C-alpha distance (Angstrom), angle and dihedral (degrees) to the residues before:
residue distance angle dihedral
M1 . . .
K2 3.77 . .
N3 3.80 119.1 .
Y4 3.80 94.6 -116.6
Q5 3.81 89.8 52.3
K6 3.77 91.6 53.5
L7 3.76 90.6 48.0
K8 3.86 90.9 47.9
Q9 3.79 90.5 52.2
Q10 3.75 92.1 50.1
L11 3.82 94.2 47.3
L12 3.79 93.4 47.2
K13 3.77 90.8 62.9
N14 3.84 85.8 76.7
N15 3.82 107.5 85.6
K16 3.78 95.4 -144.8
V17 3.76 91.2 50.0
K18 3.84 91.1 46.4
H19 3.83 92.2 50.2
A20 3.80 92.4 50.8
Y21 3.81 91.7 44.4
D22 3.80 92.2 49.8
K23 3.81 89.5 52.1
L24 3.84 90.0 54.1
A25 3.83 96.1 36.5
P26 3.79 96.4 117.3
E27 3.77 91.3 54.0
Y28 3.75 94.0 45.0
S29 3.83 90.1 48.7
L30 3.81 92.0 53.2
I31 3.82 91.3 47.5
E32 3.74 93.6 47.0
S33 3.87 91.9 49.3
L34 3.76 90.7 46.9
I35 3.79 94.4 51.3
E36 3.82 93.3 43.7
K37 3.81 91.9 49.9
R38 3.80 92.4 47.6
I39 3.77 92.0 50.2
E40 3.84 91.4 44.0
K41 3.84 87.4 55.7
G42 3.78 90.3 49.8
L43 3.76 92.5 -119.9
T44 3.80 128.1 144.8
Q45 3.72 119.8 -145.6
Q46 3.80 88.8 -103.6
A47 3.78 92.8 51.5
L48 3.83 91.8 50.4
A49 3.77 89.7 47.1
L50 3.82 90.7 53.8
K51 3.78 91.5 48.6
I52 3.78 92.7 55.9
N53 3.80 98.2 35.1
T54 3.76 98.5 -111.9
K55 3.79 138.5 110.2
Q56 3.80 125.7 -84.5
S57 3.78 88.4 -124.0
A58 3.83 91.0 61.6
I59 3.89 89.3 55.5
S60 3.82 90.0 46.4
R61 3.87 92.3 51.2
L62 3.80 89.7 47.4
E63 3.80 92.8 50.4
S64 3.81 93.8 45.0
G65 3.82 92.6 50.2
N66 3.79 92.9 -116.9
Y67 3.73 95.0 117.5
N68 3.80 132.1 68.4
P69 3.82 100.8 -148.8
S70 3.76 125.3 -161.1
L71 3.78 120.0 -118.7
A72 3.78 88.9 -110.6
F73 3.83 90.3 57.9
L74 3.80 92.6 47.8
H75 3.85 89.4 51.2
K76 3.78 89.0 50.0
V77 3.83 91.1 51.4
A78 3.80 90.5 47.5
R79 3.80 91.5 52.3
G80 3.82 90.0 48.4
L81 3.80 87.2 54.7
G82 3.76 93.3 47.4
A83 3.78 89.4 -115.8
R84 3.80 139.5 115.4
L85 3.81 124.6 -118.2
K86 3.80 113.2 -130.2
F87 3.80 126.9 -172.5
S88 3.72 129.8 -173.9
F89 3.82 140.3 175.3
I90 3.75 113.6 -139.2
């Protein structure tokens, strides 16, 4: 198990943390998927930024959750990762 996953499990034992996490679960899921895909492809933030003609800081803000990206930007990131972006309402 990855270190961040162990930390996540430990932190989620706290009810306040779990409630806040559940409220932000869609964002965290997107961020986690993005980071995993980028690492799987062997790309740094800088390399991904170069592929999609943006700055490394934009990728960093996206991955940290400090950025509210447009759908167009998310599609651009997905293409840079050789992936497709899929949304659904459940």
